[in-house]
Each structure stands twice: as C-alpha cells, then as structure tokens.
matplotlib code that plots the C-alpha trace (Angstrom):
import matplotlib.pyplot as plt

x = [-79.5, -80.9, -79.3, -77.5, -78.9, -76.5, -77.6, -75.7, -75.9, -74.0, -73.2, -75.8, -78.8, -81.1, -83.9, -81.9, -81.4, -85.1, -85.0, -81.9, -83.7, -86.7, -84.4, -82.2, -85.4, -86.3, -82.9, -81.8, -78.0, -77.4, -74.3, -74.4, -71.8, -70.9, -69.4, -67.4, -65.3, -63.9, -61.0, -59.8, -62.0, -63.6, -61.7, -62.8, -61.4, -63.6, -62.9, -64.7, -63.8, -65.2, -68.4, -69.0, -72.5, -71.2, -68.5, -67.3, -65.2, -65.3, -66.0, -64.4, -66.2, -65.9, -69.1, -67.9, -67.2, -69.7, -69.6, -70.6, -72.0, -74.4, -75.9, -79.5, -80.7, -79.2, -81.0, -79.5, -80.7, -78.3, -75.1, -72.2, -69.3, -66.0, -63.3, -59.9, -56.5, -55.6, -51.9, -52.6, -52.6, -55.9, -55.6, -54.6, -57.7, -59.9, -58.5, -58.8, -62.4, -63.3, -61.6, -63.5, -66.8, -66.3, -64.4, -66.0, -69.3, -69.3, -68.9, -71.7, -73.9, -73.2, -74.8, -78.1, -77.2, -76.9, -80.5, -79.8, -82.7, -81.8, -83.9, -83.7, -81.9, -79.3, -80.1, -83.9, -83.4, -81.4, -84.1, -86.8, -85.2, -86.6, -90.0, -91.1, -90.5, -92.5, -95.5, -95.7, -95.6, -98.1, -100.5, -100.1, -100.8, -104.1, -103.2, -104.5, -101.8, -101.9, -101.9, -98.2, -96.0, -92.2, -90.9, -88.2, -90.4, -92.0, -94.8, -95.7, -95.8, -98.0, -100.4, -100.6, -101.4, -104.0, -105.7, -105.8, -108.1, -107.1, -104.3, -100.9, -97.7, -94.0, -92.1, -88.4, -87.9, -84.8, -85.8, -86.0, -82.3, -79.9, -76.3, -75.7, -72.2, -71.3, -74.8, -77.7, -81.0, -84.4, -86.9, -90.5, -93.7, -94.5, -97.9, -97.9, -100.3, -99.5, -99.5, -97.6, -94.6, -94.3, -93.4, -90.2, -87.3, -85.6, -88.1, -86.2, -82.9, -83.6, -86.4, -89.3, -92.1, -95.6, -98.6, -102.2, -103.1, -105.1, -107.7, -106.6, -108.5, -105.2, -101.9, -100.6, -97.4, -97.7, -94.8, -94.7, -92.7, -93.1, -96.8, -97.6, -98.8, -98.7, -100.2, -100.3, -102.6, -100.7, -102.5, -100.8, -101.9, -100.1, -100.7, -97.2, -97.5, -100.7, -98.9, -95.9, -95.9, -92.2, -91.7, -93.3, -92.9, -93.8, -97.3, -98.0, -100.3, -100.4, -103.0, -102.6, -105.1, -106.0, -105.9, -108.7, -107.8, -107.7, -105.1, -103.0, -103.0, -102.0, -99.2, -97.8, -98.2, -96.3, -93.4, -93.4, -93.2, -90.3, -88.5, -88.6, -89.3, -89.5, -90.8, -92.1, -95.0, -96.5, -100.2, -103.0, -106.5, -108.7, -112.0, -114.0, -112.0, -109.9, -106.2, -103.6, -100.0, -97.3, -94.1, -92.3, -88.9, -86.9, -84.9, -87.6, -87.7, -90.2, -88.6, -90.5, -93.8, -92.9, -92.2, -95.3, -97.9, -96.3, -96.5, -95.0, -92.4, -89.6, -91.6, -92.7, -89.1, -87.9, -90.6, -89.1, -85.5, -86.2, -87.6, -84.6, -84.2, -87.9, -88.6, -85.8, -87.1]
y = [-16.0, -16.0, -18.1, -16.5, -16.4, -16.8, -15.4, -16.5, -14.1, -11.6, -8.0, -6.4, -8.3, -5.6, -8.2, -10.1, -6.7, -6.5, -9.9, -8.7, -5.6, -7.6, -9.9, -7.1, -5.3, -8.4, -8.6, -11.7, -11.7, -11.9, -12.5, -12.0, -13.7, -14.0, -17.4, -15.9, -14.2, -17.5, -17.8, -14.3, -12.3, -15.1, -17.6, -20.6, -22.8, -25.7, -28.8, -32.0, -34.9, -38.1, -37.4, -34.0, -32.9, -31.1, -28.8, -26.0, -23.0, -19.6, -18.2, -14.8, -12.4, -8.7, -8.2, -10.0, -13.4, -16.3, -18.8, -22.1, -23.4, -20.5, -20.8, -21.8, -20.9, -20.5, -18.7, -19.6, -16.6, -16.1, -18.0, -17.3, -19.3, -19.5, -17.3, -19.0, -17.2, -16.4, -17.0, -20.7, -22.8, -24.0, -27.5, -25.9, -23.7, -26.6, -28.6, -25.6, -25.0, -28.7, -28.5, -25.3, -26.9, -30.0, -28.4, -25.0, -26.0, -29.3, -27.8, -25.4, -28.2, -30.3, -27.7, -29.3, -32.4, -30.3, -29.2, -26.0, -24.8, -24.4, -22.4, -24.5, -27.7, -28.2, -31.8, -31.3, -28.2, -30.2, -32.9, -30.3, -28.9, -31.8, -30.9, -34.5, -34.9, -31.8, -32.9, -36.3, -34.7, -32.0, -34.7, -36.7, -33.5, -33.2, -30.2, -29.9, -30.3, -30.0, -33.3, -33.8, -36.0, -36.1, -38.1, -38.5, -40.3, -38.1, -40.7, -40.9, -37.1, -36.8, -39.6, -38.1, -34.6, -36.0, -38.0, -34.9, -33.2, -29.7, -27.1, -27.9, -26.0, -26.9, -26.1, -26.7, -29.2, -27.6, -24.0, -21.1, -19.9, -21.6, -21.0, -20.8, -20.2, -17.5, -16.0, -16.6, -17.4, -17.6, -20.4, -19.4, -21.5, -22.1, -23.0, -25.9, -24.8, -27.6, -31.0, -32.5, -30.5, -33.1, -35.7, -33.9, -36.3, -33.5, -34.1, -37.3, -35.6, -35.1, -35.2, -33.0, -31.8, -31.0, -30.0, -29.3, -25.6, -24.3, -21.7, -18.9, -16.3, -15.1, -16.4, -16.2, -16.5, -18.0, -17.6, -20.4, -19.7, -22.4, -22.6, -19.2, -18.8, -15.3, -14.9, -12.3, -12.3, -11.5, -10.1, -9.4, -6.8, -8.5, -11.7, -13.0, -12.1, -14.1, -17.2, -16.7, -13.7, -13.9, -12.8, -9.3, -7.8, -4.3, -5.5, -6.9, -5.7, -7.2, -7.6, -9.4, -12.2, -14.9, -18.4, -20.8, -22.5, -26.0, -24.7, -23.1, -26.3, -28.4, -26.1, -26.3, -30.1, -30.2, -28.3, -30.6, -33.5, -31.9, -31.0, -27.3, -24.5, -21.9, -22.0, -19.5, -21.3, -20.5, -21.2, -20.7, -19.8, -21.1, -19.6, -21.7, -20.5, -23.7, -23.3, -25.4, -26.0, -25.4, -25.5, -24.3, -22.6, -23.3, -20.1, -18.1, -14.3, -12.4, -9.0, -7.2, -8.5, -7.1, -3.7, -3.7, -5.0, -4.9, -8.7, -9.4, -12.0, -10.4, -10.7, -14.3, -15.3, -13.7, -15.7, -19.0, -17.9, -16.6, -20.0, -21.7, -25.3, -25.4, -25.4, -27.8, -30.9]
z = [66.5, 63.0, 60.4, 57.4, 53.9, 51.0, 47.7, 44.6, 41.8, 39.7, 40.7, 38.3, 39.7, 41.0, 41.4, 44.0, 45.8, 46.4, 48.3, 50.2, 51.3, 52.5, 54.6, 56.0, 57.2, 59.0, 60.7, 58.7, 57.9, 54.1, 52.1, 48.3, 46.2, 42.6, 41.8, 39.0, 41.7, 42.9, 43.3, 42.4, 44.9, 46.8, 48.9, 50.9, 53.6, 54.7, 56.8, 57.9, 60.1, 61.6, 63.5, 61.9, 61.0, 57.9, 56.5, 58.7, 57.7, 56.1, 52.6, 52.3, 49.9, 49.0, 51.0, 54.1, 55.5, 55.4, 58.2, 56.6, 59.9, 60.0, 56.5, 56.8, 53.2, 49.8, 47.0, 43.6, 41.7, 38.8, 39.1, 36.7, 35.5, 37.4, 35.8, 35.9, 35.8, 32.2, 33.0, 33.1, 29.9, 28.5, 30.0, 33.3, 33.2, 32.4, 35.3, 37.7, 36.6, 37.3, 40.7, 41.5, 40.5, 42.5, 45.4, 46.0, 44.4, 46.2, 49.7, 49.1, 47.7, 50.8, 52.9, 51.8, 53.7, 56.9, 56.7, 54.7, 52.4, 48.7, 46.4, 44.4, 45.3, 42.5, 41.8, 41.8, 39.6, 37.1, 36.9, 36.5, 33.4, 31.5, 30.1, 29.8, 33.5, 34.3, 32.1, 33.8, 37.3, 36.3, 35.0, 38.2, 40.2, 38.4, 36.2, 32.7, 30.1, 26.3, 24.4, 23.5, 21.3, 21.4, 18.4, 15.9, 13.5, 10.7, 10.1, 13.7, 14.0, 11.0, 12.1, 15.6, 14.3, 11.8, 14.6, 16.8, 14.4, 15.4, 15.2, 16.6, 17.5, 17.6, 20.7, 21.5, 24.2, 25.6, 25.9, 23.5, 23.5, 21.2, 20.2, 16.4, 15.1, 17.6, 17.7, 20.1, 18.3, 19.8, 18.8, 19.8, 19.7, 16.1, 14.6, 12.1, 9.4, 6.9, 8.5, 5.5, 6.7, 9.4, 6.8, 6.0, 6.7, 8.6, 11.4, 12.0, 12.8, 16.5, 19.1, 18.2, 20.5, 19.1, 21.2, 20.6, 20.3, 23.2, 22.2, 24.6, 26.5, 27.9, 29.3, 32.9, 34.8, 38.3, 40.6, 43.1, 46.3, 48.9, 49.5, 48.0, 44.4, 43.0, 39.5, 36.7, 33.7, 30.5, 27.4, 24.1, 21.5, 18.6, 16.7, 17.3, 21.0, 21.2, 19.9, 22.3, 24.6, 25.0, 21.4, 21.8, 25.2, 23.9, 23.1, 26.6, 29.4, 32.9, 35.7, 39.0, 39.4, 41.9, 40.5, 41.5, 44.7, 43.1, 40.5, 43.2, 45.3, 42.3, 41.4, 44.9, 44.7, 41.4, 42.8, 45.8, 43.4, 41.6, 44.8, 44.0, 46.4, 43.6, 40.0, 37.4, 35.8, 32.3, 32.1, 29.5, 30.4, 27.6, 26.4, 28.8, 31.8, 32.3, 33.1, 31.3, 32.5, 29.9, 32.0, 35.1, 35.0, 38.2, 37.6, 35.9, 35.9, 37.9, 38.5, 35.7, 37.0, 40.4, 38.8, 36.5, 39.0, 42.5, 42.6, 46.1, 45.1, 47.2, 50.4, 49.5, 48.8, 52.0, 53.9, 52.8, 53.1, 56.6, 57.6, 56.0, 57.4, 58.3, 54.5, 53.6, 51.9]

ax = plt.figure().add_subplot(projection="3d")
ax.plot(x, y, z, "-o")
ax.set_aspect("equal")
plt.show()
C-alpha cells in the first residue's frame, strides 16, 4: 500500500494543486491541509508510549482524515499561521498559539524521526535561511560565488570595495521583503556608484552585505528537486530588471536551458550539504559563460516558470514525494 503524502499550504495555492494532480494520477494518497485551520477546522489526536516507533493517531481535516502512521512524505509548500479563537484574551491566544506550535507542529515534525521525508526538513530549512551559511557550503561544493563582505564597519567596507577595484552592489542579508510601520517594503539589489557612501556612519548600524558585481550575460533560476535540476534562462528588457530581475517582471522573457553537468552536480551537492531536498536557486551566467551562485530559497516560487515554459517541476516534485522515505536524509 502506498504511503500518504501530506501537503501543507493555504486553500488558494494553485501551484500545490499541480503536484497533487501528479500524485493522484500515480495512485498516491494525498491530503492537503492549511495549518491556519487548526484547531477550528482541523483536529488532532496523537499518542505514543514506551517502545513506540513514533506518534500514531489521526489528523482530521475538511479534506479527510490523515493517519499519522501512513504519512511517508510532507511537502511544506506555503504554511500559514495558526488562527486562535478571538473569544480568548490576548495572553490566552498567545499561550494557545504556543501550545499549537509545539503540540500540533511538534507531532508533525516528529514524523521526520520515523523516516518520513520532509520537503524541506524544518530544521534544515531554518539553517539554510542564513545566506552566510549558503555561501560557505556553495564554495565548498565548488560553485563560483561573488566576492562578498558582511560588515558593520564603514572603514572596512570602504577598504574592501577599494581593494576590489570593480563595481559592487548592496544586497539585504535577510531577504527583500521588510515590514515598515504597517507597510511592506521591498529592498532590491542596489549598485553602489560612489564608494565614499560606504563611509557613512549609518553603515555601522547593522550588518551590511556587499558583493562584487558580476558582468551578466543573463540570469537563471534553477529548481533543484532531489537529484533533478531544472533551469530557466531569465532575460530582462529593462535596466532595473538587469540589475535585479525581481524588480520588473513585466520586462522578463524566459527560456528553458540545460545547465552544464558540473554545475548541476554541484547544485545537488550543495543541497545535500544543506539537508534540503528542494531549492530554487538564483544564478548569474557571466559574459564568459561561467555560472555564479547567488542564493537558494528553500521555499522559492516556481509556479510561474512552469506556466511560462512548461518546466516540469510538478512531476519532479511528485517523483520525490512518491519515493518518500527512500529520499529521507
């Protein structure tokens, strides 16, 4: 009997539906669940005792019951926050949220200890969020990476940039999305045209990351799923898009490409090192044809590339989820 695949995402996620269809067509049982529905629409009863191999019990969802003992793979696609009962006081809701996280979330996380495959393992995913960790592992895997400095010292930043002898860019270390007094602001890659700006004392107010500018032929997104690497070339028709393609989606064009075998192998090795089964990798191909690793996003988007180019990510994802425990690391 095939194991069950649990997909954790919200109800509007049409991308996850493509993976679900792939699995159902292969005869693999699938349960999709939105964590925000616990405990109002989703309930759980799990137990364990001496000598047990893991937690057993049932999670009841609007889409059916999930037998914890049958779960062989979990795809954490787009989890959402628990919603606590508004009739509780604020301290009560905070306590209830914590209990949901450590109780409901803890039982699901413990499935990893019973050989269940997680895409991706929560602890590995948390570690991989740190760009400094990614860059170390990418270099160890033999990938080209931009020369990089992370510093809170304006003098060091200025001296590094001067010594580099070429153009540099600023990049946020923690991602492009940032909350700002009730608004969400986006911080894209920013060229530093006047190196004396690095001497501004404001540079010392937090950690700052600067990288050498790589002269681009084009950029690419490579989707790593298990040992498969599926890549798309991304070209931009605008100046801002050529600096950071995420800033101008309307100017972009796409083309499926095959990465050199050595690059593919090193990307798979990188994700092995990070303990990730899935990652959406941003790459630069320079004017000499060499690829440079920028970052991998363990929950990165790929749905629009599937629509634009037919990139077969749903099938690749279904492949690893179908294998389940065989892929668990």
